[in-house]
C-alpha positions as a Python dict, from the first residue, in 0.01 Angstrom:
ca = {
    (1, 'M'): (0, 0, 0),
    (2, 'G'): (239, 234, -175),
    (3, 'K'): (580, 161, -317),
    (4, 'R'): (803, -39, -83),
    (5, 'R'): (1173, -14, -28),
    (6, 'L'): (1391, -314, 58),
    (7, 'V'): (1569, -251, 385),
    (8, 'G'): (1791, -511, 543),
    (9, 'S'): (2088, -570, 762),
    (10, 'T'): (2333, -678, 491),
    (11, 'S'): (2609, -425, 441),
    (12, 'D'): (2733, -586, 119),
    (13, 'R'): (2612, -368, -172),
    (14, 'K'): (2640, -654, -424),
    (15, 'A'): (2426, -883, -206),
    (16, 'K'): (2160, -612, -169),
    (17, 'K'): (2153, -566, -547),
    (18, 'Q'): (2112, -941, -602),
    (19, 'I'): (1828, -961, -350),
    (20, 'T'): (1655, -658, -502),
    (21, 'D'): (1684, -808, -851),
    (22, 'L'): (1536, -1137, -732),
    (23, 'V'): (1241, -961, -571),
    (24, 'E'): (1175, -724, -861),
    (25, 'H'): (1233, -957, -1156),
    (26, 'N'): (1175, -1315, -1043),
    (27, 'G'): (850, -1286, -854),
    (28, 'I'): (1004, -1364, -515),
    (29, 'V'): (779, -1216, -251),
    (30, 'P'): (912, -1157, 102),
    (31, 'A'): (696, -1286, 388),
    (32, 'I'): (542, -984, 558),
    (33, 'D'): (317, -1001, 864),
    (34, 'S'): (-37, -874, 802),
    (35, 'R'): (-1, -599, 1063),
    (36, 'T'): (157, -260, 996),
    (37, 'F'): (277, -51, 1287),
    (38, 'T'): (314, 326, 1305),
    (39, 'I'): (638, 485, 1425),
    (40, 'D'): (465, 542, 1760),
    (41, 'Q'): (406, 166, 1788),
    (42, 'V'): (768, 58, 1743),
    (43, 'T'): (785, -80, 2097),
    (44, 'D'): (476, -294, 2025),
    (45, 'A'): (638, -420, 1704),
    (46, 'L'): (960, -505, 1887),
    (47, 'A'): (763, -686, 2158),
    (48, 'L'): (586, -890, 1890),
    (49, 'M'): (917, -973, 1724),
    (50, 'S'): (1060, -1095, 2054),
    (51, 'T'): (780, -1353, 2090),
    (52, 'G'): (888, -1534, 1773),
    (53, 'H'): (521, -1572, 1670),
    (54, 'L'): (528, -1384, 1342),
    (55, 'S'): (412, -1484, 997),
    (56, 'G'): (677, -1264, 833),
    (57, 'K'): (866, -939, 861),
    (58, 'V'): (718, -646, 1054),
    (59, 'L'): (632, -324, 869),
    (60, 'I'): (676, 17, 1028),
    (61, 'A'): (489, 292, 843),
    (62, 'M'): (704, 603, 809),
    (63, 'D'): (543, 933, 716),
    (64, 'A'): (725, 1099, 428),
}
């Protein structure tokens, strides 16, 4: 996989910076589900999220 960007729901800039620093410098690895969905599969990803049976966050691949 290529470079990843941390995207979240926190609007607090300082909190985002602290989380990013923890991930980049302290070896904290976010739990990410093994599946990656395309933008065309967003409804499938949302359906999976609604089941509550995930092993981590869901990735949506965005073409640059």
